[in-house]
C-alpha positions as a LaTeX table, in Angstrom:
\begin{tabular}{lrrr}
\hline
Residue & $x$ (\AA) & $y$ (\AA) & $z$ (\AA) \\
\hline
Met1 & 89.19 & 149.59 & 79.90 \\
Ser2 & 92.38 & 151.89 & 78.79 \\
Gly3 & 91.63 & 152.90 & 75.54 \\
Asp4 & 95.35 & 152.96 & 74.31 \\
Asp5 & 96.29 & 149.37 & 75.49 \\
Pro6 & 96.60 & 147.51 & 72.47 \\
Ala7 & 96.18 & 143.86 & 74.17 \\
Arg8 & 92.98 & 145.16 & 75.47 \\
Ile9 & 91.93 & 146.46 & 72.02 \\
Leu10 & 92.88 & 143.49 & 70.28 \\
Ala11 & 90.94 & 140.89 & 72.93 \\
Gln12 & 87.78 & 143.30 & 72.86 \\
Arg13 & 87.89 & 143.17 & 69.02 \\
Leu14 & 88.18 & 139.54 & 68.83 \\
Arg15 & 85.24 & 139.10 & 71.21 \\
Asp16 & 83.35 & 141.67 & 69.29 \\
Leu17 & 84.13 & 139.44 & 66.07 \\
Arg18 & 82.67 & 136.59 & 67.92 \\
Lys19 & 79.08 & 138.16 & 69.36 \\
Ser20 & 78.55 & 140.66 & 66.61 \\
Trp21 & 80.54 & 139.95 & 63.41 \\
Trp22 & 77.50 & 138.66 & 61.85 \\
Pro23 & 74.37 & 140.85 & 63.10 \\
Asp24 & 72.20 & 137.68 & 63.29 \\
Val25 & 74.36 & 135.15 & 64.88 \\
Ser26 & 76.17 & 135.06 & 68.10 \\
Val27 & 78.97 & 132.81 & 68.12 \\
Thr28 & 79.52 & 130.74 & 71.57 \\
Gln29 & 83.34 & 130.40 & 72.71 \\
Gly30 & 82.83 & 126.85 & 72.50 \\
Glu31 & 81.43 & 126.59 & 69.29 \\
Leu32 & 84.45 & 128.92 & 67.88 \\
Ala33 & 86.81 & 126.36 & 69.78 \\
Ala34 & 85.13 & 123.39 & 67.81 \\
Ala35 & 85.71 & 125.26 & 64.45 \\
Leu36 & 89.14 & 125.96 & 65.12 \\
Ser37 & 89.86 & 122.44 & 66.69 \\
Glu38 & 89.63 & 121.42 & 63.09 \\
Arg39 & 93.33 & 122.42 & 62.68 \\
Lys40 & 94.63 & 122.01 & 66.17 \\
Pro41 & 92.61 & 121.60 & 69.60 \\
Ala42 & 91.08 & 124.48 & 71.24 \\
Ser43 & 89.05 & 125.11 & 74.05 \\
Ile44 & 86.60 & 127.48 & 75.69 \\
Gln45 & 89.42 & 128.53 & 78.32 \\
Leu46 & 91.90 & 128.91 & 75.22 \\
Ile47 & 89.46 & 131.42 & 73.51 \\
Ser48 & 88.79 & 133.06 & 76.67 \\
Ser49 & 92.37 & 133.78 & 77.38 \\
Trp50 & 92.36 & 135.78 & 73.91 \\
Glu51 & 89.22 & 137.82 & 75.21 \\
Arg52 & 89.51 & 138.67 & 78.63 \\
Leu53 & 90.04 & 142.18 & 78.90 \\
Gly54 & 92.21 & 141.89 & 82.21 \\
Asn55 & 95.59 & 140.47 & 81.50 \\
Pro56 & 94.54 & 139.25 & 78.22 \\
Thr57 & 97.02 & 136.60 & 76.12 \\
Pro58 & 97.18 & 137.35 & 72.47 \\
Pro59 & 96.68 & 134.62 & 70.23 \\
Pro60 & 99.47 & 133.23 & 68.70 \\
Glu61 & 99.91 & 133.99 & 64.65 \\
Asp62 & 98.83 & 130.25 & 63.64 \\
Arg63 & 95.66 & 130.67 & 65.70 \\
Leu64 & 94.94 & 134.52 & 64.53 \\
Asn65 & 95.10 & 132.86 & 60.66 \\
Ala66 & 92.29 & 130.75 & 61.83 \\
Ile67 & 90.33 & 133.05 & 63.43 \\
Val68 & 90.79 & 135.36 & 60.24 \\
Thr69 & 89.67 & 132.51 & 58.17 \\
Phe70 & 86.74 & 131.42 & 60.03 \\
Phe71 & 85.38 & 135.44 & 60.32 \\
Cys72 & 86.01 & 136.14 & 56.48 \\
Thr73 & 83.03 & 134.22 & 55.05 \\
Arg74 & 79.75 & 133.25 & 56.42 \\
Arg75 & 80.14 & 129.75 & 55.07 \\
Ser76 & 81.74 & 129.00 & 58.42 \\
Ile77 & 78.41 & 128.94 & 60.18 \\
Ala78 & 76.14 & 127.92 & 57.36 \\
Leu79 & 75.96 & 124.50 & 58.89 \\
Gln80 & 76.31 & 122.89 & 62.33 \\
Pro81 & 78.67 & 122.42 & 63.81 \\
Tyr82 & 80.60 & 125.32 & 62.58 \\
Arg83 & 83.78 & 124.76 & 60.70 \\
Leu84 & 87.11 & 126.26 & 58.79 \\
Ile85 & 86.60 & 126.54 & 55.21 \\
Pro86 & 90.09 & 125.85 & 53.53 \\
Glu87 & 91.68 & 129.08 & 52.24 \\
Gln88 & 92.03 & 127.43 & 48.85 \\
Glu89 & 88.46 & 127.19 & 48.54 \\
Leu90 & 87.84 & 131.17 & 49.59 \\
Thr91 & 86.11 & 133.05 & 46.53 \\
Ala92 & 87.61 & 136.56 & 45.58 \\
Glu93 & 85.63 & 138.39 & 47.70 \\
Glu94 & 86.13 & 136.42 & 50.96 \\
Ala95 & 89.95 & 136.38 & 50.23 \\
Ala96 & 89.69 & 139.91 & 50.10 \\
Asp97 & 87.72 & 140.26 & 53.19 \\
Arg98 & 90.06 & 137.87 & 55.12 \\
Glu99 & 92.99 & 140.05 & 53.75 \\
Ala100 & 91.44 & 143.35 & 55.07 \\
Leu101 & 90.63 & 141.33 & 58.68 \\
Ala102 & 94.17 & 139.87 & 58.70 \\
Thr103 & 95.81 & 143.10 & 58.25 \\
Glu104 & 93.89 & 144.61 & 61.05 \\
Leu105 & 94.29 & 141.98 & 63.72 \\
Phe106 & 97.83 & 141.27 & 63.19 \\
Ala107 & 98.40 & 145.38 & 63.40 \\
Leu108 & 96.92 & 144.86 & 66.86 \\
Arg109 & 98.83 & 141.98 & 67.86 \\
Ala110 & 101.99 & 143.69 & 66.86 \\
Ala111 & 101.14 & 146.79 & 68.68 \\
Ala112 & 100.19 & 144.53 & 71.76 \\
Ala113 & 104.29 & 143.60 & 71.62 \\
Gly114 & 105.27 & 147.29 & 71.66 \\
Asp115 & 105.76 & 148.23 & 68.32 \\
Gly116 & 103.95 & 148.01 & 64.59 \\
Ser117 & 106.64 & 145.16 & 63.79 \\
Pro118 & 105.55 & 141.39 & 63.14 \\
Glu119 & 108.81 & 139.96 & 64.18 \\
Thr120 & 108.84 & 141.74 & 67.13 \\
Ala121 & 105.18 & 140.68 & 67.93 \\
Arg122 & 106.42 & 136.91 & 67.35 \\
Gln123 & 109.56 & 137.28 & 69.59 \\
Ser124 & 108.67 & 139.78 & 72.47 \\
Ile125 & 107.52 & 138.15 & 75.79 \\
Val126 & 106.94 & 141.25 & 77.62 \\
Gly127 & 103.72 & 141.15 & 79.83 \\
Arg128 & 102.75 & 137.63 & 78.31 \\
Gly129 & 102.44 & 134.06 & 79.02 \\
Pro130 & 102.02 & 132.09 & 82.43 \\
Trp131 & 105.11 & 134.02 & 83.95 \\
His132 & 103.31 & 137.28 & 83.49 \\
Tyr133 & 102.07 & 138.90 & 86.91 \\
Lys134 & 100.30 & 142.15 & 87.11 \\
Val135 & 101.96 & 143.03 & 90.46 \\
Gly136 & 104.81 & 142.09 & 92.32 \\
Pro137 & 107.12 & 141.33 & 94.05 \\
Val138 & 107.93 & 137.97 & 92.89 \\
Val139 & 110.19 & 136.24 & 95.04 \\
Ile140 & 112.14 & 132.81 & 93.85 \\
Val141 & 112.96 & 130.54 & 96.78 \\
Cys142 & 115.74 & 128.36 & 96.01 \\
Ala143 & 116.71 & 125.22 & 97.97 \\
Asp144 & 119.81 & 125.52 & 100.14 \\
Pro145 & 121.61 & 122.07 & 101.08 \\
Gly146 & 123.08 & 123.81 & 104.11 \\
Asn147 & 126.35 & 121.73 & 103.63 \\
Glu148 & 128.75 & 124.46 & 104.82 \\
Asp149 & 131.26 & 123.67 & 107.64 \\
Pro150 & 131.06 & 126.43 & 110.35 \\
Ser151 & 134.76 & 125.71 & 111.51 \\
Val152 & 135.98 & 126.65 & 107.84 \\
Pro153 & 136.78 & 130.32 & 107.55 \\
Ile154 & 134.57 & 132.02 & 104.77 \\
Asp155 & 136.40 & 132.17 & 101.44 \\
Pro156 & 136.16 & 136.02 & 100.48 \\
Asp157 & 136.13 & 134.86 & 96.98 \\
Arg158 & 133.03 & 132.73 & 97.34 \\
Ser159 & 130.00 & 133.79 & 95.55 \\
Lys160 & 126.64 & 134.30 & 97.39 \\
Leu161 & 125.08 & 131.80 & 95.19 \\
Ser162 & 127.70 & 129.14 & 95.45 \\
Arg163 & 125.19 & 127.87 & 98.61 \\
Leu164 & 122.39 & 127.28 & 96.21 \\
Ala165 & 121.15 & 124.20 & 94.64 \\
Asp166 & 119.56 & 124.33 & 91.29 \\
Leu167 & 121.70 & 127.37 & 89.73 \\
Asp168 & 120.91 & 126.70 & 86.26 \\
Ser169 & 117.26 & 126.70 & 86.96 \\
Leu170 & 117.74 & 130.14 & 89.03 \\
Phe171 & 119.27 & 131.44 & 86.21 \\
Glu172 & 117.15 & 130.50 & 83.59 \\
Leu173 & 114.09 & 131.68 & 85.25 \\
His174 & 115.17 & 134.98 & 86.89 \\
Gly175 & 116.04 & 136.24 & 83.68 \\
His176 & 112.81 & 135.04 & 82.20 \\
Leu177 & 110.83 & 136.55 & 84.81 \\
Arg178 & 112.89 & 140.20 & 84.48 \\
Ala179 & 112.27 & 139.93 & 80.73 \\
Val180 & 108.60 & 139.19 & 81.12 \\
Asn181 & 107.74 & 141.60 & 83.88 \\
Pro182 & 110.44 & 144.56 & 83.61 \\
Asp183 & 108.66 & 146.74 & 86.20 \\
Leu184 & 108.15 & 144.34 & 88.65 \\
Asp185 & 110.37 & 143.72 & 91.93 \\
Ile186 & 111.78 & 140.45 & 91.04 \\
Arg187 & 114.32 & 138.84 & 93.61 \\
Tyr188 & 115.31 & 135.22 & 94.84 \\
Val189 & 116.08 & 134.24 & 98.31 \\
Ser190 & 117.47 & 130.95 & 99.92 \\
Ala191 & 114.73 & 129.10 & 101.72 \\
Arg192 & 116.81 & 129.42 & 104.86 \\
Asp193 & 116.91 & 133.32 & 104.55 \\
Met194 & 112.81 & 133.82 & 103.80 \\
Ala195 & 111.51 & 136.63 & 106.05 \\
Glu196 & 107.93 & 136.73 & 106.88 \\
Asp197 & 106.86 & 139.35 & 104.35 \\
Asp198 & 108.36 & 136.73 & 101.46 \\
Trp199 & 105.44 & 134.10 & 102.20 \\
Thr200 & 102.95 & 136.87 & 100.96 \\
Ala201 & 104.65 & 137.95 & 97.54 \\
His202 & 104.28 & 135.68 & 94.37 \\
Leu203 & 106.38 & 132.68 & 95.24 \\
Val204 & 108.23 & 130.84 & 92.92 \\
Leu205 & 109.83 & 127.66 & 94.66 \\
Leu206 & 112.48 & 125.90 & 92.95 \\
Gly207 & 113.69 & 122.09 & 94.19 \\
Gly208 & 111.98 & 119.36 & 96.45 \\
Ile209 & 111.40 & 118.76 & 99.94 \\
Asp210 & 114.98 & 117.61 & 100.67 \\
Trp211 & 116.64 & 120.95 & 100.63 \\
Asn212 & 113.69 & 123.34 & 100.00 \\
Asp213 & 111.48 & 123.49 & 103.29 \\
Ala214 & 109.57 & 125.89 & 101.53 \\
Thr215 & 108.18 & 123.56 & 98.76 \\
Asn216 & 107.31 & 120.98 & 101.76 \\
Asp217 & 105.39 & 123.58 & 103.11 \\
Ala218 & 103.64 & 124.88 & 100.37 \\
Met219 & 102.67 & 121.17 & 99.27 \\
Arg220 & 101.32 & 120.91 & 102.86 \\
Leu221 & 99.10 & 123.92 & 103.08 \\
Thr222 & 97.41 & 123.45 & 99.35 \\
Ala223 & 95.11 & 120.87 & 98.00 \\
Val224 & 97.35 & 119.44 & 95.28 \\
Pro225 & 97.05 & 115.49 & 95.43 \\
Val226 & 100.78 & 114.91 & 94.65 \\
Ser227 & 103.73 & 114.12 & 97.17 \\
Gln228 & 107.30 & 113.80 & 96.89 \\
His229 & 109.26 & 110.82 & 98.46 \\
Ser230 & 113.05 & 110.34 & 98.67 \\
Asp231 & 115.17 & 107.32 & 99.82 \\
Asp232 & 118.52 & 108.57 & 101.28 \\
His233 & 119.57 & 104.69 & 100.71 \\
Asp234 & 118.63 & 104.11 & 97.14 \\
Pro235 & 118.15 & 107.28 & 95.21 \\
Ser236 & 116.27 & 105.21 & 92.48 \\
Arg237 & 113.49 & 104.21 & 94.88 \\
Gly238 & 112.32 & 107.84 & 95.41 \\
Cys239 & 109.03 & 108.94 & 93.77 \\
Phe240 & 106.25 & 111.44 & 93.33 \\
Arg241 & 102.99 & 109.60 & 94.63 \\
Val242 & 99.42 & 110.91 & 94.07 \\
Thr243 & 96.82 & 110.05 & 96.72 \\
Asn244 & 95.11 & 107.65 & 94.33 \\
Gly245 & 98.46 & 105.36 & 95.04 \\
Asp246 & 100.13 & 105.84 & 91.20 \\
Glu247 & 103.69 & 106.36 & 91.79 \\
Phe248 & 106.05 & 108.01 & 89.29 \\
Val249 & 109.99 & 107.54 & 89.57 \\
Pro250 & 112.73 & 108.43 & 87.56 \\
Glu251 & 114.55 & 106.02 & 85.26 \\
Phe252 & 118.36 & 105.14 & 85.20 \\
Ala253 & 120.45 & 102.92 & 82.68 \\
Lys254 & 123.89 & 101.42 & 82.98 \\
Arg255 & 126.27 & 103.68 & 81.48 \\
Gly256 & 130.62 & 102.84 & 81.54 \\
Gly257 & 130.07 & 100.86 & 84.52 \\
Ser258 & 128.09 & 103.17 & 86.57 \\
Arg259 & 124.16 & 104.03 & 86.52 \\
Ala260 & 123.11 & 107.22 & 84.89 \\
Leu261 & 120.07 & 109.16 & 84.94 \\
Val262 & 118.20 & 108.89 & 81.60 \\
Gln263 & 114.65 & 110.49 & 82.56 \\
Asp264 & 113.89 & 112.32 & 85.49 \\
Val265 & 110.05 & 113.16 & 86.49 \\
Gly266 & 109.00 & 117.02 & 86.69 \\
His267 & 106.33 & 118.76 & 88.69 \\
Phe268 & 104.59 & 122.07 & 87.87 \\
Phe269 & 102.26 & 123.49 & 90.41 \\
Arg270 & 100.50 & 126.56 & 90.81 \\
Ala271 & 97.76 & 127.43 & 93.39 \\
Pro272 & 96.84 & 130.60 & 95.27 \\
Asn273 & 99.38 & 131.49 & 97.85 \\
Pro274 & 97.76 & 130.38 & 101.34 \\
Met275 & 99.43 & 133.39 & 103.19 \\
Asn276 & 97.82 & 135.89 & 100.36 \\
Arg277 & 95.28 & 134.64 & 98.53 \\
Glu278 & 95.76 & 137.86 & 96.07 \\
Arg279 & 99.28 & 136.31 & 95.16 \\
Thr280 & 100.04 & 132.66 & 93.55 \\
Ile281 & 102.54 & 129.90 & 94.86 \\
Thr282 & 104.24 & 127.98 & 92.02 \\
Val283 & 106.54 & 125.04 & 92.35 \\
Cys284 & 109.19 & 124.05 & 89.77 \\
Asn285 & 110.28 & 120.56 & 91.34 \\
Gly286 & 111.79 & 117.26 & 89.91 \\
Met287 & 113.20 & 114.13 & 91.70 \\
Tyr288 & 116.78 & 115.51 & 90.50 \\
Gly289 & 117.70 & 118.66 & 89.35 \\
Ser290 & 117.06 & 117.85 & 85.74 \\
Gly291 & 113.62 & 117.42 & 86.90 \\
Val292 & 113.59 & 121.00 & 88.08 \\
Tyr293 & 115.37 & 122.51 & 85.26 \\
Gly294 & 112.79 & 120.82 & 82.74 \\
Ala295 & 109.85 & 122.16 & 84.93 \\
Val296 & 111.39 & 125.75 & 84.31 \\
Arg297 & 112.05 & 124.96 & 80.85 \\
Thr298 & 108.78 & 124.17 & 79.79 \\
Leu299 & 107.20 & 127.97 & 79.91 \\
Thr300 & 110.89 & 129.82 & 79.33 \\
His301 & 112.18 & 127.93 & 76.16 \\
Asp302 & 111.66 & 129.79 & 73.01 \\
Val303 & 110.38 & 126.79 & 70.85 \\
Phe304 & 108.31 & 125.52 & 73.75 \\
Arg305 & 106.63 & 127.92 & 75.56 \\
Glu306 & 103.69 & 128.99 & 73.85 \\
Lys307 & 102.92 & 125.61 & 72.80 \\
Asn308 & 103.07 & 124.41 & 76.69 \\
Gly309 & 101.49 & 127.78 & 77.38 \\
Asp310 & 98.56 & 126.72 & 75.02 \\
Tyr311 & 98.35 & 123.79 & 76.98 \\
Leu312 & 97.81 & 124.83 & 80.20 \\
Ala313 & 95.23 & 127.41 & 78.58 \\
Gln314 & 93.19 & 124.41 & 76.85 \\
Arg315 & 93.91 & 121.71 & 79.98 \\
Phe316 & 93.02 & 124.09 & 83.28 \\
Thr317 & 90.95 & 127.02 & 84.07 \\
Gly318 & 92.02 & 129.45 & 86.78 \\
Asp319 & 95.41 & 129.62 & 88.97 \\
Thr320 & 95.02 & 125.95 & 90.40 \\
Phe321 & 96.63 & 123.25 & 88.51 \\
Ser322 & 99.40 & 120.30 & 88.74 \\
Leu323 & 101.27 & 118.34 & 86.06 \\
Leu324 & 103.56 & 115.73 & 86.59 \\
Phe325 & 105.58 & 114.97 & 83.37 \\
Arg326 & 108.55 & 113.31 & 81.81 \\
Val327 & 112.02 & 114.84 & 81.48 \\
Gln328 & 114.27 & 113.29 & 79.22 \\
Val329 & 118.14 & 113.37 & 79.83 \\
Leu330 & 120.21 & 112.93 & 77.15 \\
Asn331 & 123.92 & 112.47 & 77.46 \\
Gly332 & 123.40 & 114.23 & 80.76 \\
Val333 & 121.57 & 117.39 & 79.73 \\
Ala334 & 117.71 & 117.58 & 80.83 \\
Ala335 & 115.62 & 118.09 & 77.52 \\
Thr336 & 112.66 & 120.63 & 77.60 \\
Pro337 & 109.75 & 118.92 & 77.84 \\
Asp338 & 106.96 & 119.32 & 75.16 \\
Trp339 & 103.49 & 118.87 & 77.25 \\
Thr340 & 101.61 & 118.57 & 73.97 \\
Ala341 & 103.76 & 115.22 & 72.82 \\
Pro342 & 102.15 & 111.52 & 73.70 \\
Gly343 & 103.31 & 110.26 & 76.90 \\
Thr344 & 104.86 & 113.23 & 78.25 \\
Val345 & 102.68 & 114.14 & 80.68 \\
Leu346 & 101.87 & 111.54 & 83.43 \\
His347 & 99.35 & 113.21 & 85.55 \\
Thr348 & 97.23 & 116.38 & 86.06 \\
Trp349 & 95.21 & 117.65 & 88.56 \\
Pro350 & 92.51 & 118.65 & 88.75 \\
Glu351 & 90.99 & 116.19 & 86.46 \\
Asp352 & 88.61 & 116.77 & 83.77 \\
\hline
\end{tabular}
């Protein structure tokens, strides 16, 4: 372990606190998760994500505050199950211990973000979150409608991006990936222009089966029990279908004599890349572009990315998981889904 890596130092310190803060008691990850859940649901997987020495995820500030409160007093472990003592009930000595421990841990968290500023620690996304990769390259594969007329001369002012679908999703995700992984090769390519070597990179596939054959292949080569179905004659009949027979469809409403999309279905899926098991495939999909954009924004939006990232850490172990979820469309604009909100997530895999 690198001795000067603040994120790893913090992870090791959190592990040491749990295992040896009290010489005669070693708190398990499950026991700590249960105590922290008094304020906000936690899991063994979440605790593990904070303590792992390879690619650790520093806990959010509210979680770190709870950890500090737990370890500042032995009364936390006086009874089973372990619990959090309310801060207002701490003795003067316990409050002083809490302040000292908080100063240490929050300084490490700030250093893990790149400097000693708590503000930077809260805002920096470099090297953090589900979109952080240890190695590159990372290739974003975009849907390509392929609707150019070969008989029409190419406009010299035409942008290369104009061929692609889901440009709002590409713009959002490409910028976020570059910010989180500043030293990696991050690039995008049309599904029709993929080279052989692209298939061995970390792949991020935008859009569904109609225009992105790479998404179709990814779904075929993995074990995810979800498939996408479209109907050219009646778009409202398209759906995501689970192997158990459940179907999830978008919703429309009449607006001014026409039909408007008011709720799409988004799909976020990640698994090891079957062409290179040391890399991953991630699919951000929807029945429409609103669903694709909602899938991207769940983990890039500055308000929801940590909350949704925590949801993933609590709900899943490893790099194989799938979520179907509602994406509300408000006045034509896709709202970022909050996976923790009741009724938002429609289906998850693997199951508990």
